[in-house]
GUSENU-651951 format. One line per field, with one value per residue: residue in one letter; x, y, z of N, C-alpha, C, O in turn; chain; residue number from 1. Coordinates in steps of 0.05 Angstrom, whole numbers, plus 5000, padded with zeros to 4 digits. Each point is the difference from the previous one (the first is absolute). Example, Ala and Ser with C-alpha at 12.3 -4.5 7.8 and 13.67 -1.06 7.14 Angstrom:
BEGIN
resn (a	s)
nx (5264	4972)
ny (4886	5021)
nz (5156	4973)
cax (4982	5016)
cay (5024	5024)
caz (5000	5001)
cx (5018	4985)
cy (5024	5022)
cz (5000	5014)
ox (5021	5010)
oy (5000	5022)
oz (5013	5004)
chain (A	A)
resi (1	2)
REM end
This chain:
BEGIN
resn (m	s	s	s	r	e	p	h	l	f	v	q	y	l	l	t	l	a	d	d	r	a	a	l	a	a	l	r	r	g	l	g	r	p	p	g	t	v	p	e	m	f	p	y	v	v	p	f	l	p	a	n	p	h	p	e	q	e	a	a	y	y	t	i	a	a	l	f	a	l	h	p	e	n	t	p	e	g	n	m	g	d	h	m	a	a	a	r	d	e	k	s	r	e	a	v	e	r	r	f	v	a	l	l	s	a	h	p	e	d	l	p	d	l	l	r	q	a	i	a	y	l	k	s	k	e	v	p	i	n	w	e	r	l	f	r	d	l	q	l	w	s	h	p	e	y	g	d	v	v	r	r	y	w	a	t	a	f	w	r	y	q	p	e	k)
nx (4521	5011	4973	4979	4996	5024	5008	4982	5024	4983	4964	5002	5011	4971	4975	5024	4976	4969	5029	4992	5015	5037	4993	4990	5038	5025	4985	5011	5043	4986	5002	4964	5017	5015	4961	5020	4974	4981	5033	4978	4976	5029	5026	4973	5014	5036	5017	4975	5030	4955	5005	5029	5013	4961	4993	4971	5014	5022	4975	4988	5032	5007	4972	5003	5032	4991	4975	5021	5027	4971	4994	5038	4971	5008	4982	4993	4990	4965	4967	5018	4985	5023	5036	4991	4994	5036	5016	4971	4994	4978	5030	5016	4962	4986	5012	4986	4958	4995	5007	4967	4967	5009	4994	4960	4996	5017	5016	5005	4991	4959	5000	5038	4994	4983	5025	5026	4975	4992	5035	5009	4976	5013	5031	4988	4990	5042	4997	4993	5043	4966	5033	4987	4970	5013	5024	4981	4988	5031	5012	4966	5020	5042	5001	5014	5029	5045	5011	4984	5028	5038	4996	4997	5039	5023	4989	5014	5044	5010	4992	5034	4969	4985	5006	4958	5024)
ny (6134	4960	5019	4964	5017	4963	5023	5028	4963	4986	4975	4957	4979	4988	4962	4967	4995	4978	4974	4971	5033	4986	4981	5021	5016	4975	4991	5035	4991	4972	5032	4974	4974	5003	4977	5012	5036	4985	5017	5039	4992	5008	5034	5033	5008	5024	5027	5036	5018	4996	4959	5025	5039	4992	5001	4972	4958	4994	4992	4957	4972	4993	4972	4956	4980	4994	4966	4960	4996	4981	4956	5017	5030	4985	4976	4989	5042	4975	5025	4985	4958	4966	4986	4974	4957	4975	4988	4964	5032	5017	5014	4969	5003	5041	5036	5005	5017	5044	5024	5006	5030	5043	5014	5013	5043	5002	5030	4958	5004	4986	4954	4985	5005	4965	4964	5004	4992	4959	4982	5011	4978	4961	5000	5011	4960	5000	4998	4979	4988	4984	5016	4989	5020	5035	4997	4992	5036	5024	4980	5021	5036	4988	4993	4965	4975	4998	4998	4965	4966	5001	4988	4956	4979	5002	4975	4956	4993	4999	4965	4983	4969	5042	4975	5010	5034)
nz (8564	5014	5027	4994	4956	4994	5037	4969	4987	4959	5002	5005	4963	4968	5013	4984	4962	5025	5020	4967	5027	5024	5039	5037	5019	5027	5040	5027	5010	5033	5033	4993	5031	4960	5007	5039	5007	5037	4975	4994	4963	4964	5008	4982	4959	4983	5032	4991	4971	4986	5014	4977	5018	5020	4955	4986	4990	4961	4964	5002	4981	4957	4980	5005	4975	4957	4986	4997	4960	4972	5000	5015	4986	5043	4967	5043	5006	4995	4982	4964	4995	5016	4976	4964	5008	5008	4959	4997	4971	5034	5029	5029	5023	4993	5026	5046	5001	4996	5038	5029	4991	5011	5044	5017	4989	5041	4970	4987	4957	4997	4999	4976	4955	4980	4988	4962	4962	4982	4978	4957	4969	4984	4969	4959	4984	4987	4956	5039	4994	4977	5025	5042	5025	5022	5035	5037	5023	5024	5041	5024	5012	5000	5044	4970	5024	5002	4958	4979	5003	4975	4957	4987	5001	4961	4963	5000	4992	4957	4973	5021	5005	4989	5036	4992	4984)
cax (5004	4997	5021	5011	5023	5025	5008	5022	5026	5008	4983	5013	5024	4992	4992	5024	5012	4981	5014	5026	4994	5015	4989	4974	5005	5008	4975	4981	5008	4987	4973	4997	5018	4995	5012	5025	5019	5013	5022	5003	4983	5009	5010	4977	4979	5009	5004	4975	4986	5005	5017	4986	4973	4984	5003	4979	5009	5020	4988	4987	5019	5009	4976	4994	5022	4999	4977	5005	5016	4984	4982	5008	4982	4988	4978	4997	4972	4987	5010	4997	4972	4997	5015	4988	4974	5008	5009	4980	4980	4979	5009	5016	4989	5000	5027	5013	4988	5012	5027	5000	4992	5023	5018	4988	5000	5026	5017	5024	5021	4989	4995	5016	4993	4972	5006	5013	4981	4982	5017	5004	4976	4997	5020	4989	4977	5011	4989	5022	4996	5006	5020	5002	4978	5005	5022	4988	4979	5016	5010	4978	4985	5002	4993	4974	4980	5000	4999	4972	4993	5011	4985	4974	5005	5003	4974	4982	5009	4994	4970	4983	4981	5011	4978	5000	5011)
cay (5029	5005	5017	4983	4986	5011	5025	4995	5009	5026	5020	5002	5015	5028	5012	5008	5024	5020	5024	5002	5021	4996	4976	5010	5019	4984	4986	5019	5005	4981	5010	5011	4986	4971	4984	4987	5017	5018	4985	5006	4981	4972	4988	4995	4983	4976	4978	4988	4991	4972	4992	5001	5010	5009	5029	5012	4997	5016	5027	5003	5005	5028	5020	5001	5014	5028	5010	4999	5022	5026	5002	4975	4993	4974	4988	4971	4997	5010	5000	5027	5008	5010	5025	5023	5006	5016	5026	5016	5016	5010	5021	4987	4974	4994	5001	4977	4979	5001	4992	4971	4986	5000	4977	4971	4993	5007	4982	4997	5021	5027	4997	5014	5028	5003	4995	5023	5023	4992	5000	5029	5010	4986	5014	5025	4994	4985	4971	4984	4983	4973	4996	4971	4993	5014	4986	4974	5006	5007	4976	4984	5017	4991	4973	5000	4992	5013	5031	5008	4994	5022	5025	4997	5004	5030	5012	4994	5014	5027	5006	4985	5017	5013	5014	5028	5007)
caz (5003	5026	5009	5023	4992	5012	4985	4979	5008	4989	5014	5027	4996	4995	5025	5016	4988	5003	5010	4986	4980	4975	4984	4989	4977	4979	4991	4989	4973	4980	4995	4972	4982	4995	5021	4994	4983	5017	5013	5029	5014	4998	5024	5018	4988	4987	5018	5007	4976	4997	4976	4975	5005	4977	5000	5018	5027	5006	5001	5025	5021	4997	5002	5028	5014	4994	5013	5027	5009	4999	5024	5016	5022	4995	5017	4992	4991	4976	4974	4988	5000	5027	5004	4985	5014	5025	4994	4988	5017	4985	4981	4982	4994	4970	4990	5006	4987	4972	5003	5006	4975	4981	5011	4993	4972	4991	4985	5017	4996	5011	5029	5018	5001	5013	5030	5010	5007	5023	5026	5009	5010	5026	5018	5007	5017	5022	4999	4996	4979	5004	4980	4994	4983	4974	4988	4990	4980	4976	4987	4988	4985	4972	4999	4988	5019	5026	4997	5003	5030	5015	4994	5015	5029	5004	4996	5022	5024	4995	4997	5019	5014	5024	5012	5004	5027)
cx (4998	5023	5013	5026	5026	5008	5023	5025	5005	4983	5013	5025	4992	4993	5024	5013	4983	5014	5027	4995	5015	4988	4973	5003	5009	4977	4981	5007	4988	4971	4999	5019	4994	5013	5026	5019	5016	5021	5002	4982	5010	5009	4979	4981	5012	5004	4975	4985	5004	5017	4982	4970	4986	5003	4978	5009	5023	4990	4985	5019	5008	4978	4993	5022	4998	4975	5002	5016	4985	4984	5003	4981	4987	4980	4997	4971	4995	5017	4996	4972	4993	5013	4989	4973	5004	5006	4977	4982	4979	5011	5016	4990	4999	5029	5014	4989	5012	5030	5000	4992	5023	5021	4990	5002	5028	5013	5026	5021	4990	4998	5019	4995	4974	5004	5015	4985	4984	5015	5005	4975	4994	5020	4988	4977	5010	4989	5024	4993	5008	5021	5004	4979	5002	5023	4989	4977	5014	5009	4980	4987	4995	4991	4972	4977	4997	5001	4972	4991	5011	4984	4973	5003	5003	4974	4981	5007	4992	4970	4983	4983	5013	4975	5006	5011	4984)
cy (5009	5019	4987	4988	5015	5024	4992	5012	5028	5023	5003	5017	5029	5015	5009	5024	5026	5026	5006	5020	4996	4975	5008	5019	4984	4985	5017	5008	4983	5010	5013	4989	4971	4982	4986	5017	5020	4987	5005	4980	4974	4990	4992	4978	4974	4975	4984	4987	4970	4995	4999	5008	5005	5031	5012	4997	5019	5030	5005	5008	5031	5019	5002	5015	5031	5010	5001	5025	5026	5001	4975	4993	4974	4991	4972	4995	5009	4994	5029	5011	5011	5027	5021	5007	5017	5029	5019	5012	5011	5020	4986	4975	4994	4998	4972	4976	4997	4989	4969	4983	4999	4978	4973	4994	5005	4975	4996	5020	5028	4999	5016	5029	5006	4995	5022	5022	4993	4999	5028	5012	4988	5012	5026	4999	4985	4971	4982	4976	4970	4991	4971	4993	5014	4986	4973	5005	5009	4978	4983	5017	4991	4972	4998	4993	5018	5031	5009	4996	5024	5025	4998	5004	5029	5014	4996	5016	5030	5007	4984	5020	5010	5013	5029	5005	5022)
cz (5028	5011	5024	4993	5014	4982	4982	5010	4990	5014	5027	4998	4995	5026	5016	4988	5004	5012	4990	4976	4973	4984	4988	4977	4976	4986	4986	4972	4979	4993	4972	4979	4995	5020	4991	4984	5016	5015	5032	5015	5003	5028	5019	4990	4989	5018	5005	4977	4999	4976	4976	5004	4974	4999	5019	5030	5008	5001	5026	5023	4997	5006	5030	5016	4996	5013	5032	5012	4998	5026	5018	5025	4993	5018	4992	4989	4974	4973	4986	5001	5029	5006	4986	5012	5026	4994	4987	5022	4981	4977	4977	4988	4968	4988	5007	4987	4970	5000	5005	4976	4981	5007	4992	4971	4986	4986	5018	4995	5011	5030	5017	5002	5015	5030	5013	5007	5023	5026	5010	5013	5029	5020	5008	5020	5024	5003	4996	4981	5011	4978	4993	4980	4970	4984	4989	4977	4973	4983	4985	4980	4970	4996	4989	5019	5025	4998	5003	5029	5017	4995	5015	5028	5007	4998	5024	5025	4995	5003	5019	5015	5026	5014	5007	5029	5013)
ox (4993	5023	5016	5013	4998	5000	5017	4999	5010	5011	5004	5005	5010	5009	4998	5016	5008	4991	5015	4992	4989	4999	4994	4983	4992	4998	4986	4984	5001	4988	5016	4999	4990	5024	5001	5020	5015	4994	5011	5004	4992	4990	5003	4986	4989	4994	5002	4980	5022	5004	4978	4982	5013	5004	5006	4996	4999	5008	5000	4993	5000	5005	4996	4993	5004	5002	4991	4995	5007	4996	4984	5007	4991	5000	5002	4993	5015	5020	4989	4996	4987	4988	4999	4992	4984	4996	5005	4996	5002	4990	4999	5015	5007	5005	5011	5016	5006	5008	5016	5012	5005	5010	5015	5003	5003	4997	5008	5013	5017	4999	4991	5000	4999	4990	4994	5004	4997	4990	4998	5001	4992	4993	5001	4996	4983	4997	5013	4976	5019	4992	5007	5006	4994	4996	5005	4998	4991	4998	5007	4984	4978	4996	4982	4977	4978	4995	4996	4983	4986	4995	4990	4983	4991	4995	4986	4982	4992	4993	4976	5009	5012	4987	5023	4993	5006)
oy (5023	4997	5013	4987	5023	4999	4985	5023	5018	5022	5023	5017	5018	5023	5019	5013	5021	5023	5015	4992	5005	5000	4993	5000	5005	4998	4991	5007	5006	4988	5017	5008	4987	5003	4989	4990	5016	4986	4984	4995	4985	4979	4982	4987	4978	4978	4976	4986	4989	5017	4988	4985	5006	5012	5019	5018	5010	5016	5022	5016	5015	5021	5022	5016	5015	5021	5019	5011	5020	5022	4982	4983	4996	5008	4993	4977	5017	4987	5018	5025	5020	5017	5022	5024	5018	5017	5024	4989	4996	5000	5010	4988	4978	4982	4987	4982	4979	4985	4985	4979	4979	4985	4983	4976	5001	4977	5019	5007	5017	5021	5013	5010	5019	5015	5007	5013	5016	5008	5006	5015	5014	5005	5006	5018	4994	4990	5003	4996	4997	4989	4993	4988	4988	4996	4994	4985	4992	5000	4984	4989	5002	4991	5014	5009	5007	5013	5021	5015	5009	5016	5020	5012	5011	5018	5018	5010	5013	5019	5002	5023	4984	5017	5007	4985	5008)
oz (5005	4991	5013	5017	5008	4976	5007	5010	5014	5004	5009	5017	5014	5005	5015	5014	4990	4995	5011	4979	4978	4976	4977	4982	4977	4976	4982	4984	4976	4982	4993	4977	5018	5005	4978	4990	4989	5019	5015	5024	5017	5008	5016	5016	5003	4993	5007	5004	5006	4983	5001	4993	4980	5021	5014	5016	5022	5018	5010	5018	5019	5012	5010	5018	5019	5013	5013	5021	5012	5011	5000	5016	4977	5023	4976	4993	4991	4999	5013	5003	5003	5013	5011	5001	5006	5017	4997	5022	4976	4977	4977	4984	4992	4984	4982	4993	4991	4982	4988	4994	4987	4984	4989	4993	4976	5008	5013	5019	5006	5013	5019	5023	5016	5017	5023	5021	5019	5021	5023	5019	5019	5023	5024	5016	5017	5022	4980	4995	5015	4979	4978	4980	4979	4976	4977	4981	4978	4975	4983	4985	4989	4978	5008	4996	5009	5021	5011	5010	5018	5019	5012	5012	5020	5016	5009	5014	5020	5014	4998	5004	5015	4987	5006	5019	5022)
chain (A	A	A	A	A	A	A	A	A	A	A	A	A	A	A	A	A	A	A	A	A	A	A	A	A	A	A	A	A	A	A	A	A	A	A	A	A	A	A	A	A	A	A	A	A	A	A	A	A	A	A	A	A	A	A	A	A	A	A	A	A	A	A	A	A	A	A	A	A	A	A	A	A	A	A	A	A	A	A	A	A	A	A	A	A	A	A	A	A	A	A	A	A	A	A	A	A	A	A	A	A	A	A	A	A	A	A	A	A	A	A	A	A	A	A	A	A	A	A	A	A	A	A	A	A	A	A	A	A	A	A	A	A	A	A	A	A	A	A	A	A	A	A	A	A	A	A	A	A	A	A	A	A	A	A	A	A	A	A	A	A	A	A	A	A)
resi (1	2	3	4	5	6	7	8	9	10	11	12	13	14	15	16	17	18	19	20	21	22	23	24	25	26	27	28	29	30	31	32	33	34	35	36	37	38	39	40	41	42	43	44	45	46	47	48	49	50	51	52	53	54	55	56	57	58	59	60	61	62	63	64	65	66	67	68	69	70	71	72	73	74	75	76	77	78	79	80	81	82	83	84	85	86	87	88	89	90	91	92	93	94	95	96	97	98	99	100	101	102	103	104	105	106	107	108	109	110	111	112	113	114	115	116	117	118	119	120	121	122	123	124	125	126	127	128	129	130	131	132	133	134	135	136	137	138	139	140	141	142	143	144	145	146	147	148	149	150	151	152	153	154	155	156	157	158	159	160	161	162	163	164	165)
REM end
């Protein structure tokens, strides 16, 4: 689960679309819709899908593309736990924690909607996303062994001790 891996070609491609308003609009049409059901997304996603992808793997491509279009700010650091922790303050601490716990316990079918809400919140707080890491984590979410590892990494990043400022 190291972040030192070579960036995924699909994420590299998405990053090139960060200023392409038409492409981002087409990809945003996938928000709130089941992955792989929005034809406007096909030209941007299908060329990068592996041959015969698992349904969860294919869903990760469509989900990450739609979420990226919502908030294309990128950082090479952290995971969703780090990002959510960066967005909380004393006023929002409990609400952010509730939202984050919902993410951690999300069933794969509920994850795109919960992530959409989290990404919109992070956008409002101007917190960039490590799209590479989120893409890899989404592909592992349903894995019987690695899904729990992803959730523990996110939880560790969110709740690790932070000295008082």
